[in-house]
C-alpha positions in Angstrom: 102.8 -7.6 42.5 104.9 -5.4 45.0 103.7 -6.1 48.2 104.0 -2.8 49.6 100.5 -0.8 49.0 100.6 2.8 46.7 100.4 5.4 49.5 97.3 7.6 49.7 99.0 10.6 48.5 101.9 11.2 45.6 104.8 12.4 46.8 106.9 13.6 43.9 110.4 14.6 45.9 111.4 11.3 47.4 110.0 9.3 44.4 111.6 11.4 41.6 115.2 11.1 43.7 114.5 7.3 44.1 114.0 6.3 40.6 116.6 8.8 39.0 119.4 6.9 41.0 117.5 3.5 40.4 118.5 4.5 36.1 121.4 5.7 36.6 122.7 2.8 38.9 120.8 0.3 36.5 122.9 1.9 33.1 119.3 2.4 32.1 120.3 5.0 29.7 123.2 4.0 27.6 122.4 2.6 24.0 122.4 -1.5 23.9 122.2 -4.2 21.3 122.5 -4.2 17.4 118.5 -3.3 16.8 118.0 0.1 14.5 119.8 3.0 16.1 118.0 5.9 17.4 120.2 9.1 18.5 119.4 12.8 19.3 121.9 15.5 20.2 121.4 17.6 22.9 121.6 21.3 21.4 124.3 22.2 24.2 123.5 25.0 26.4 126.3 27.4 27.0 128.8 26.5 30.4 127.3 29.7 31.8 123.4 28.7 31.5 121.2 27.5 34.2 118.0 26.2 33.9 115.0 28.1 32.4 111.6 27.3 31.3 112.4 27.3 27.5 115.3 24.4 28.2 112.5 22.6 30.1 110.6 22.6 27.2 113.0 21.4 24.9 114.2 18.6 26.9 111.2 17.8 28.1 110.5 17.0 23.8 113.9 15.2 23.7 113.3 13.0 26.2 109.9 12.0 25.5 111.2 11.0 21.9 114.3 9.2 23.4 112.3 7.0 26.0 109.6 6.0 23.3 112.2 5.1 21.1 114.0 2.7 23.9 110.5 1.2 25.1 110.9 0.2 20.9 113.7 -1.8 21.6 116.0 0.4 19.7 119.6 1.4 20.4 119.0 4.8 21.7 121.6 7.3 22.5 120.5 10.8 24.1 124.0 12.6 24.1 124.5 15.5 26.2 127.1 18.2 26.5 127.8 21.8 27.0 129.3 24.5 24.5 132.3 26.9 25.5 130.3 30.1 24.6 133.4 32.1 23.9 131.6 35.7 24.4 129.6 34.6 27.3 131.9 32.6 29.1 134.9 35.3 28.6 132.3 38.4 29.9 131.5 35.8 33.1 135.4 35.4 33.8 136.5 39.0 33.1 133.6 40.1 35.9 134.5 37.8 37.8 138.5 38.9 38.0 137.6 42.3 38.3 135.5 42.0 41.3 139.0 40.4 42.8 140.6 43.7 41.4 142.4 41.5 38.9 142.6 43.4 34.8 142.4 40.9 32.2 144.6 42.4 30.5 147.5 42.8 33.0 147.5 39.1 33.9 147.6 37.9 30.0 146.3 35.3 27.8 147.7 32.4 29.9 146.7 33.1 33.4 143.2 34.8 32.1 142.8 31.0 30.5 143.7 29.2 33.7 140.9 31.0 35.5 138.5 30.8 32.7 139.0 27.0 33.3 138.6 27.0 36.8 135.3 28.9 36.2 134.1 26.1 33.9 135.2 23.5 36.3 133.3 25.0 38.9 129.7 26.3 37.4 130.0 24.4 33.8 127.9 21.5 34.3 125.2 23.3 36.5 122.7 23.3 34.0 123.4 19.4 33.3 122.9 18.4 36.9 119.5 20.7 36.8 118.2 18.6 33.6 118.7 15.2 35.9 115.8 17.0 38.1 113.6 17.0 35.1 114.0 13.4 34.3 116.7 13.4 31.3 117.8 10.5 30.4 120.7 11.1 28.7 123.6 8.9 28.3 126.3 10.9 31.1 129.1 8.8 30.7 129.3 10.6 26.9 128.7 14.2 28.6 131.1 16.2 25.9 132.6 19.5 26.0 133.2 21.6 22.8 136.6 22.5 24.1 137.3 18.7 25.2 140.7 17.7 23.7 139.3 15.1 20.8 136.6 17.7 20.2 139.3 20.4 19.9 140.7 18.2 17.4 137.8 18.0 15.1 137.5 21.6 15.0 141.5 22.0 14.0 141.0 19.5 11.7 138.2 21.3 9.9 139.5 24.5 9.7 142.9 23.1 8.2 140.7 21.2 5.5 138.6 23.9 4.7 142.0 26.6 4.6 143.5 24.0 2.3 140.7 23.4 0.1 140.6 27.3 -0.5 137.3 28.0 1.7 138.8 29.8 4.3 140.4 33.3 4.1 141.4 36.3 5.8 140.2 39.8 4.2 139.5 43.0 5.0 136.0 43.6 5.2 133.1 45.2 6.9 132.1 43.1 9.8 129.7 43.7 13.0 131.9 44.9 15.8 130.7 44.5 19.6 132.7 47.6 21.3 131.7 46.2 24.5 133.1 42.9 24.1 135.5 44.0 21.8 135.2 41.5 19.4 133.7 40.6 15.8 130.1 39.3 15.3 128.3 37.1 12.5 124.8 38.7 11.4 123.2 36.2 13.4 124.6 37.6 16.8 123.3 40.8 16.1 119.3 41.7 17.5 117.9 44.7 15.7 115.5 46.7 17.9 113.3 49.7 17.1 115.1 52.8 18.5 113.4 56.2 18.8 116.3 58.5 17.3 116.8 61.5 15.3 117.7 62.1 11.5 120.3 64.8 10.9 120.3 66.6 7.4 123.6 68.3 7.1 124.8 70.8 4.5 127.4 70.0 2.8 129.5 73.2 0.6 130.5 72.6 -3.0 134.3 73.5 -3.7 134.4 76.8 -5.0 130.6 77.2 -5.2 127.8 79.2 -2.9 125.9 75.9 -3.6 125.1 73.2 -0.8 124.2 69.5 -0.9 122.2 68.1 1.8 122.6 64.7 3.0 120.5 62.7 6.2 122.3 60.6 8.8 121.4 58.9 11.7 124.9 58.7 13.2 126.4 62.2 12.6 129.8 61.0 14.0 130.6 59.1 11.3 130.5 62.1 9.0 134.1 62.3 10.6 135.2 59.4 7.9 133.3 60.2 4.9 135.3 60.1 2.0 132.3 60.6 -0.6 128.9 61.9 -1.6 127.0 59.3 -4.0 123.8 60.5 -6.3 122.0 58.2 -8.7 123.4 59.0 -12.0 119.4 59.1 -13.7 118.9 61.9 -11.2 118.3 65.2 -12.8 119.2 67.2 -9.9 122.4 66.2 -9.5 123.7 66.1 -13.0 125.7 69.4 -12.8 127.5 68.2 -9.4 128.8 64.8 -10.5 132.5 64.8 -10.6 132.5 68.2 -8.6 134.0 67.8 -4.5 132.3 69.4 -1.4 134.4 70.2 1.7 134.0 68.0 4.7 132.5 70.0 7.6 134.5 70.0 10.3 137.6 68.0 9.1 137.9 70.4 5.9 138.4 67.6 3.5 137.5 67.4 -0.3 135.1 64.7 -1.2 134.1 63.6 -4.5 130.5 63.6 -5.7 129.9 60.3 -7.7 127.1 58.6 -9.2 126.4 55.3 -8.3 123.1 53.1 -9.0 122.9 51.7 -5.4 121.4 55.0 -4.5 117.5 55.5 -4.5 117.1 58.9 -5.7 113.3 59.0 -4.0 114.7 58.5 -0.7 115.2 61.7 1.2 117.4 64.3 -0.8 118.7 61.6 -3.2 122.3 62.2 -2.0 124.0 59.9 0.6 127.1 60.7 2.2 129.4 57.4 2.1 131.7 56.2 5.1 133.2 53.2 3.6 134.9 52.0 6.8 131.4 52.2 8.8 128.8 51.0 6.7 128.5 47.7 4.6 126.5 49.5 2.0 129.2 52.4 1.7 132.2 49.9 1.9 130.4 48.1 -1.5 130.2 51.5 -3.0 133.9 52.5 -2.2 135.0 49.7 -3.3 133.3 50.1 -6.8 134.5 54.0 -6.9 138.1 53.9 -5.3 137.2 55.6 -2.3 139.3 56.3 0.5 138.7 54.1 3.6 139.2 55.5 6.5 138.5 54.4 10.1 137.9 56.6 12.9 137.4 53.9 15.8 139.3 52.5 18.0 138.5 48.8 19.1 136.3 50.1 22.2 134.1 52.6 20.8 135.8 55.5 21.3 137.0 58.1 18.4 140.8 57.6 17.1 143.6 59.8 15.6 142.0 59.9 12.0 139.8 62.7 13.7 140.6 66.3 14.6 141.7 66.6 17.9 138.7 67.8 19.4 137.0 64.5 18.6 140.1 62.1 19.9 139.3 59.3 22.1 136.0 60.7 23.1 133.1 57.8 23.0 130.9 57.7 19.5 127.8 58.5 21.7 129.6 62.0 22.9 131.2 62.4 20.0 127.9 62.3 18.0 126.2 65.2 20.8 129.7 67.2 19.7 129.6 66.8 15.9 125.6 68.1 16.1 126.8 71.2 18.3 129.8 72.3 15.8 127.5 71.6 12.8 125.0 73.9 14.5 127.3 76.6 15.1 128.9 76.6 11.4 125.4 76.8 10.5 125.5 73.9 8.6 122.1 72.1 9.9 119.2 72.1 7.1 116.5 70.0 9.9 116.7 67.7 12.7 113.4 64.8 11.9 112.1 62.4 14.9 113.0 59.0 13.4 112.4 55.3 14.5 114.8 53.1 13.1 116.3 49.5 13.5 119.4 49.5 15.3 121.7 46.5 15.7 122.7 44.9 19.1 125.0 42.3 20.2 123.4 39.3 21.0 125.8 38.7 24.3 127.0 42.3 25.8 123.7 44.1 24.4 125.8 47.3 23.1 125.1 49.0 20.1 127.3 47.4 17.2 129.2 49.2 14.7 129.9 48.4 11.1 133.5 48.2 11.5 136.4 47.8 8.8 138.6 45.2 9.8 141.0 42.3 8.9 139.2 39.3 10.0 138.8 35.1 9.4 135.9 34.1 6.6 134.9 30.4 5.4 133.2 31.2 1.7 130.0 29.4 2.0 129.7 29.0 -1.9 130.3 25.4 -2.1 128.4 24.9 1.0 125.2 26.6 0.2 123.8 23.9 -2.7 123.7 20.9 -1.0 122.2 21.8 2.2 119.5 23.5 -0.1 119.2 20.5 -1.8 118.5 17.8 0.8 116.0 19.9 2.0 114.2 20.2 -0.9 114.2 16.3 -1.7 112.9 15.6 1.7 116.2 14.1 3.1 116.1 16.1 5.9 112.1 17.2 7.0 111.3 20.4 8.9 108.4 20.5 11.5 106.5 22.9 11.3 107.1 22.6 7.9 107.0 26.5 7.3 110.6 26.9 8.6 111.9 25.7 5.6 111.1 29.1 3.8 113.0 30.9 6.3 115.9 28.6 6.0 116.0 29.0 1.8 115.7 32.6 2.3 118.8 33.2 4.6 120.9 30.8 2.3 119.9 32.2 -1.1 121.0 35.4 0.6 123.8 34.4 2.6 127.2 35.9 3.4 130.1 34.5 3.5 130.6 33.6 7.4 132.8 35.8 9.8 134.5 33.3 12.1 136.9 35.2 13.7 136.7 36.5 17.2 139.0 38.7 19.1 138.8 36.7 22.9 141.3 34.3 24.5 138.3 32.0 25.6 138.0 29.3 22.7 139.9 27.6 19.8 142.7 29.4 19.0 143.2 29.7 14.9 145.2 27.2 14.0 147.6 29.5 11.7 150.9 31.3 12.5 152.8 33.8 11.1 156.3 34.3 10.5 157.5 37.7 8.3 155.4 37.4 5.4 154.9 33.6 5.8 151.3 32.1 7.0 151.3 28.6 8.1 148.2 26.8 9.0 148.3 23.3 10.5 147.4 20.8 12.8 150.2 21.4 14.9 152.7 24.3 15.4 155.7 24.3 12.9 158.3 23.1 14.6 160.7 26.0 13.5 161.6 29.3 15.9 160.0 32.6 15.1 156.5 31.1 14.1 153.7 33.7 16.3 150.4 31.9 16.5 147.2 34.2 15.5 145.6 35.5 18.5 142.1 35.1 18.0 139.8 32.4 18.4 136.9 30.6 16.3 133.4 31.4 16.4 131.6 29.6 18.8 129.5 28.2 16.4 132.6 27.2 14.3 132.8 24.3 16.9 129.0 23.5 17.7 128.4 23.1 13.5 130.0 19.7 14.4 128.5 18.1 17.0 126.6 15.5 15.4 129.6 13.5 14.4 132.6 15.3 16.5 130.7 14.1 19.6 131.0 10.6 18.2 134.8 10.5 17.6 135.1 12.0 14.0 137.6 12.1 12.7 138.2 8.6 14.2 136.1 5.8 12.4 134.8 4.5 15.9 131.8 1.9 16.0 129.9 5.0 17.7 130.2 6.9 14.7 129.1 3.7 12.7 126.0 2.9 14.8 124.8 6.5 15.8 125.8 8.9 12.7 123.1 10.1 10.5 121.5 10.9 13.9 117.4 10.8 13.5 115.5 13.9 15.2 117.3 17.5 16.4 114.7 19.3 18.6 115.9 23.4 18.7 114.7 26.6 18.8 114.1 28.1 15.1 116.1 31.3 16.3 119.3 29.3 15.9 118.1 27.8 12.3 121.0 30.1 10.7 123.6 30.1 13.7 123.3 26.0 14.3 120.7 24.0 12.0 122.1 25.1 8.6 125.5 24.8 9.7 125.2 21.5 10.9 123.5 20.4 7.5 126.7 22.2 5.7 129.1 20.5 8.1 127.4 16.9 7.6 127.6 17.0 4.2 131.0 18.0 3.5 132.7 16.5 5.9 130.5 13.0 6.2 128.7 13.3 3.0 125.9 12.4 4.8 122.9 14.6 6.5 123.2 14.9 10.2 119.8 14.5 10.7 116.4 13.3 9.2 113.9 15.8 11.0 114.2 18.8 12.9 111.6 19.9 15.3 111.5 23.5 16.2 109.6 24.2 19.3 107.6 27.3 19.9 108.7 30.4 22.5 107.3 30.4 25.8 105.9 33.6 26.5 104.1 35.0 30.0 99.9 35.0 29.7 100.3 38.7 27.9 102.2 37.0 25.1 105.6 38.9 26.3 108.9 37.4 26.1 110.0 35.9 29.1 112.6 38.3 31.0 115.0 38.3 33.9 114.1 42.1 33.8 110.3 42.0 33.0 110.3 39.3 36.3 108.1 37.2 34.4 110.2 34.0 34.2 109.7 30.9 36.9 112.7 29.7 38.3 111.8 25.8 36.8 113.7 24.3 40.1 111.1 26.2 41.9 108.6 24.4 39.9 109.6 21.0 40.3 109.6 21.4 43.9 106.2 22.8 44.1 104.5 20.6 41.7 107.0 17.8 40.6 108.6 17.4 37.7 106.3 15.0 35.8 103.6 18.1 36.4 106.0 20.1 34.9 106.5 18.2 31.7 102.6 17.0 31.6 101.6 20.6 32.3 103.9 22.1 29.4 103.3 19.8 26.9 99.4 20.0 26.9 99.8 23.6 26.4 102.5 23.4 23.3 101.6 23.1 19.7 103.8 22.1 17.2 106.1 25.1 16.7 103.8 27.9 18.3 104.5 29.9 21.1 103.0 29.0 24.4 101.5 31.3 26.8 102.6 30.3 29.9 100.9 30.6 33.2 101.6 28.0 36.6 97.6 27.2 36.6 98.6 25.2 33.3 101.3 23.5 35.8 98.5 22.7 38.4 96.4 20.8 35.6 99.5 18.5 35.2 99.9 18.1 39.0 95.9 17.5 39.0 96.4 14.7 36.2 99.8 13.0 38.0 96.8 12.7 41.1 93.8 11.5 39.1 96.3 8.6 37.5 97.8 8.4 41.1 94.3 7.5 42.8 93.2 5.6 40.1 96.4 3.2 40.2 95.7 2.8 44.0 91.9 1.6 43.3 92.8 -0.8 40.9 95.7 -2.0 43.6 93.3 -2.1 46.4 90.6 -3.9 44.7 92.0 -6.3 42.5 93.4 -9.9 43.9 97.2 -10.1 44.7 97.6 -12.7 42.4 95.9 -11.2 39.3 98.1 -10.9 36.7 97.1 -8.2 33.6 97.2 -11.3 30.4 94.1 -11.0 29.0 95.2 -13.0 25.6 93.4 -16.4 27.0 89.9 -14.7 28.1 87.2 -15.5 25.5 85.8 -12.4 24.0 82.5 -13.5 24.5 83.5 -13.6 28.3 83.7 -9.5 28.2 81.4 -7.4 29.7 80.3 -4.9 26.9 82.5 -2.2 28.9 85.3 -4.1 28.8 84.7 -4.2 25.3 84.1 -0.7 24.9 87.6 0.3 26.9 89.9 -1.9 24.9 88.3 -0.6 21.9 89.1 3.2 23.3 92.3 1.8 24.3 93.6 0.6 21.0 91.9 4.0 19.3 94.1 6.1 21.5 97.3 3.9 20.7 96.4 4.5 17.2 96.2 8.4 17.6 99.4 8.7 20.0 101.5 6.8 17.1 99.8 9.1 14.7 100.6 12.5 16.5 104.4 10.7 17.1 104.9 10.3 13.0 103.9 14.1 12.4 105.5 15.3 15.5 102.4 16.3 17.5 103.6 15.8 21.1 101.0 17.6 22.8 98.4 15.9 20.6 99.7 12.5 21.7 99.8 13.5 25.3 96.4 15.2 25.0 94.8 11.8 23.9 96.4 10.0 26.4 95.0 12.4 29.2 91.5 12.2 27.6 91.8 8.5 27.8 92.8 8.5 31.1 90.5 11.2 32.4 87.2 10.8 30.3 87.2 7.2 29.6 89.5 5.1 32.5 89.0 6.9 35.6 85.4 8.8 35.0 83.8 5.8 33.4 85.0 2.2 33.1 86.5 2.3 36.8 82.7 3.5 37.8 81.4 0.7 35.6 83.2 -2.0 36.8 82.9 -1.1 40.9 80.0 -3.3 41.2 81.7 -6.4 39.3 84.9 -5.5 41.8 82.4 -6.3 44.4 79.8 -8.6 42.8 79.3 -12.5 43.2 80.0 -13.6 39.9 83.6 -15.0 40.4 84.4 -15.2 36.5 83.5 -11.8 36.1 85.2 -10.3 39.0 88.2 -11.9 37.6 87.6 -10.1 34.0 86.9 -7.0 35.2 90.1 -6.8 37.5 92.5 -8.3 34.9 91.0 -5.8 32.1 91.4 -2.9 34.7 95.1 -4.1 35.6 96.0 -4.8 31.6 94.6 -1.3 30.9 96.3 0.7 33.3 99.4 -0.9 32.8 99.1 -0.5 28.9 98.1 3.3 30.1 101.5 3.8 32.1 103.7 2.4 28.8 101.7 5.2 26.7 102.1 7.9 29.5 105.9 7.1 30.7 107.7 9.4 28.3 105.9 11.8 29.1 106.1 11.6 33.0 108.2 9.2 33.6 109.1 9.2 37.8 105.1 8.8 38.4 104.3 5.8 36.1 107.7 4.1 36.8 106.4 4.1 40.8 103.2 3.1 40.1 104.4 0.1 37.7 106.5 -1.1 40.6 103.9 -1.9 42.5 102.7 -4.2 39.9 106.1 -5.6 38.6 108.4 -7.0 40.0 111.0 -7.8 37.7 111.5 -5.5 34.8 111.3 -1.6 35.1 108.7 0.1 32.7 111.5 2.3 31.3 112.5 -1.0 29.6 109.0 -2.3 29.3 107.7 -3.2 25.4 106.2 -0.1 23.7 102.3 -0.9 23.3 101.2 -1.5 19.7 97.6 -1.2 18.5 95.1 -4.2 17.9 93.1 -3.5 15.7 90.4 -6.2 15.9 89.6 -4.8 18.9 88.4 -1.4 17.6 84.6 -1.4 17.8 83.2 1.8 16.5 79.8 0.9 17.3 79.9 0.0 20.3 82.2 3.4 21.8 79.4 5.0 19.8 76.7 3.5 22.2 78.4 3.8 25.4 79.2 7.8 24.3 75.3 7.7 24.0 75.2 5.9 27.5 77.6 8.3 29.2 76.0 11.6 27.5 72.7 10.4 29.0 73.9 9.2 32.6 75.6 12.9 32.9 72.5 14.3 31.9 70.4 12.4 34.3 73.3 13.5 37.4 72.9 17.1 36.0 69.5 17.0 36.6 69.2 16.0 39.9 72.0 18.3 40.8 69.7 21.2 39.4 66.3 20.0 41.0 68.3 19.1 44.3 67.3 15.7 43.7 69.3 13.1 45.9 71.4 11.0 43.7 70.1 7.7 45.2 66.7 8.8 44.5 64.8 6.0 41.7 63.6 7.6 38.5 62.0 6.7 35.4 63.0 7.2 31.7 60.2 7.9 28.9 62.0 8.0 25.9 60.7 8.9 22.3 63.5 6.6 20.4 63.4 4.7 17.2 63.5 0.9 17.7 67.4 0.3 17.2 67.9 3.2 20.2 65.4 1.2 22.0 67.2 -1.6 22.2 70.7 0.0 23.2 68.7 1.4 26.1 67.8 -1.8 27.1 71.1 -3.3 26.7 72.6 -0.8 28.7 69.9 -0.8 31.5 71.6 -2.3 34.3 74.5 0.2 34.0 71.7 3.2 34.0 70.0 1.0 37.3 73.5 1.1 39.1 75.0 4.5 38.1 71.6 6.9 38.1 69.0 5.1 39.8 66.9 4.7 36.8 64.7 1.6 37.8 62.2 1.6 34.8 62.6 2.2 31.0 59.9 3.3 28.5 60.4 3.4 24.7 58.3 4.4 21.8 58.9 6.3 18.7 55.7 7.8 19.5 55.7 8.5 23.2 54.1 11.7 24.7 55.6 13.9 27.1 54.1 13.2 30.6 53.2 16.3 32.5 55.7 18.1 34.8 58.7 16.6 32.9 62.2 17.6 32.2 63.5 17.1 29.0 66.7 15.5 27.6 67.8 15.4 23.7 70.9 13.5 22.8 70.9 13.0 19.0 67.4 12.2 18.2 66.5 10.5 21.2 63.9 13.0 23.4 64.0 11.5 26.8 61.7 12.8 29.7 61.8 12.3 33.9 58.8 13.1 35.6 59.2 15.0 38.5 56.0 14.8 39.9 57.0 12.6 42.5 60.5 13.5 43.1 60.0 17.3 44.1 57.6 19.7 45.9 56.7 21.3 42.7 55.6 24.3 44.0 58.3 25.0 46.3 60.5 24.0 43.2 58.9 27.0 41.0 59.1 29.5 44.0 63.2 28.5 44.5 63.5 28.7 40.7 61.8 31.8 40.1 64.1 33.8 43.5 67.4 32.3 41.6 65.9 33.8 38.3 65.3 37.1 39.8 68.6 37.1 41.2 70.9 36.4 38.7 69.2 38.8 36.4 69.7 41.6 38.9 73.6 40.0 38.8 73.5 40.1 34.8 72.1 43.3 34.4 74.7 44.9 36.3 77.4 43.2 34.4 75.4 44.3 31.1 75.3 48.1 32.5 79.4 47.9 32.8 80.0 46.3 29.4 77.6 48.8 27.6 79.5 51.9 29.3 82.0 52.8 26.8 84.2 54.8 29.2 84.8 51.7 31.0 85.7 49.2 28.1 87.6 51.8 26.6 89.7 52.8 30.1 89.6 49.6 32.7 92.2 47.4 32.0 91.9 44.3 29.3 92.0 41.5 32.3 89.1 43.4 33.7 87.1 43.8 31.0 87.2 40.1 30.1 86.5 39.3 33.7 83.2 40.9 32.9 82.8 39.5 29.6 83.3 35.9 31.2 80.7 36.5 33.5 78.1 37.5 31.3 78.7 34.4 29.2 78.3 32.5 32.6 75.2 34.2 33.9 73.6 34.0 30.2 74.2 29.8 30.2 73.1 29.7 33.7 69.5 31.8 33.1 69.2 29.5 30.3 69.7 26.6 32.6 67.4 27.8 35.0 64.7 29.5 32.8 64.5 25.6 31.3 64.1 24.1 34.4 61.4 26.5 34.9 59.4 25.6 32.0 59.6 22.1 32.7 57.4 22.6 36.0 54.6 25.2 34.2 
């Protein structure tokens, strides 16, 4: 046993720094041995990222799984890394250069990339360093960056292979365009938000007629690119107009009226303006009906020279206003409605996204979809919670080709070269002169979909790849189920012919107490480093996981982290008590103790411990990590600390030497086993406590506990549960009647013969803990006068109060308390019965009053029952 005593209070900062250095210096995080492998790949955070509270939850869950697997003796690898994050990083570097008075376009691509790499080297590993504070037991020697040379080779090979397999092509399509970032976006990179706007109803004059046809739009500026009007072929109102033309206002271009079954004749006027270059559905109609495609936008969102001179160079929103004013002057506005609709925004820049006709590179997803669906349906890949499979299937059933080109400089440049009309795609550039490489880079997700195997040396056949692919678990957020999870499954099956992982755990989103998403703008997102400084990393980890049901959103408050800290202090103090009260030569080996020599409370705590191990293992199997930590928490608080240590104190200080040693051994055994169960959740404090009892082996490498089901005794657990309830009830009664805890009392118990035997067998603990000096039992016993009653199950237990308190004085005291409490309860009821207060006061104020009412009602019942027992 370590000779240095456990200090009086736990100081997280010094302990955390000490142990993380020891673990790293001792090479604890690298995979060892040739046993069964357990591998997790960290979802690579952006190099632009800093730690937020969502990272804490996600990475704590991963670390819990990894540390448990390591203790189970598995060859364990948690591989860390970062993602180059094309759009976000390019924006950061551009912004930095702008502050220095440097224009990105003026310095050119090569010089810009030098600045980008310098920025990455300076800031790119910030978040990984912060994860060390959390206790993340990653193998940092394998840290991977998605633009590392070896990784980039894998990305290039994948592009070339898919190109040669006929699955990558360049085509003109309607894509999502970010005019601020000036790049294409995939559908998954567009966030749709409800916006309050307008719906303008415009009148388009029919050529050579006095008639008009009315169309509606939320984007008036796009009318400048209209090339047709569509109606449903079955709509009787417009049959006479099909085949005719309208004169497009402002532009004065003739455009045809045609029929297309896409048009919903019940929606609006039943006539739709068609702008093939600026709406995906219009593009499809344009293709079907041979309409001209006129792109009216420049890449920066201003209008180009395909519009009348008045509008050239105008920003799209300025052009919108000008179009409406011009249509108003022409008398061609039928009406304007207020209209709430969803508008796409760039996930990265928050700019309103434009549907935009553009030549881009795409992956044909047809061959990739089927296997990705089948492996989940067959249960080869399981989702936790299972409900996310429906979302997964829906997306794959409706998948579109993946737009993989981005008009950026930072990223993997597309390995395609052009020479006149020739195109060359290859791992390396062509040898001949005159070839010019494609300017665009690949979508960031095109590199990260290879993460489970490219990090292990693929396409080379490495030992790492053999040992650690497929991986076992992926922990991620459901918001990237399409971006990343589905595509990794596709890539694994296509390039490795194996699933990339067996289990996907989708952690929930952390919200504030009001249910709002955490954000800088709301000021409701706490800095995790501040929380770790204040409470310690273990408290933060445990506090979060205690409130994190599988896959459900979490309502965060600092109070929950305080619960984590309180738990850490409880464990620390209980370990300190054990250390101070056991002989320094005692070890935790209880295997040599004859079962008949165990005290009944020893058998109980060993039964509860083994039941807890079973509960924890079952929770892990079902990825219910919050249930696992709750089982441990309940065992430590409600069984070991609050009861077993209390039961054992008299044995620690007693004269029976053999019983004393058994109590000490059992206490140490239970403490050490509990530390093992706790270690994945709170590694620092458990390692520190463990070191005071074990000189040689670190807890991080200790053997994971297995349940000994022979030690589980449900009868003893039930009996002691009853005794604990009785002791608690007696303590409450003494407190309620202001009776000294040291005052001796008698119990009169109305119980059957079996329960009578149980009470008698635990009489020694009732005497030690609540000073019960006599117990009378009978199934027909009568309630003594001036007694209070305890009801536990089928038992009725009476405590005579006549000799314990001044009855009349106590009646007076209780009456005063009851009247005071009734007054306070009446004031609360008046507030809650006031409709104006309930309707107008903030919810938290109303809830506070409701909680006060519940508390007062409960207190009043207790006081009234106490009074009734004295009359």
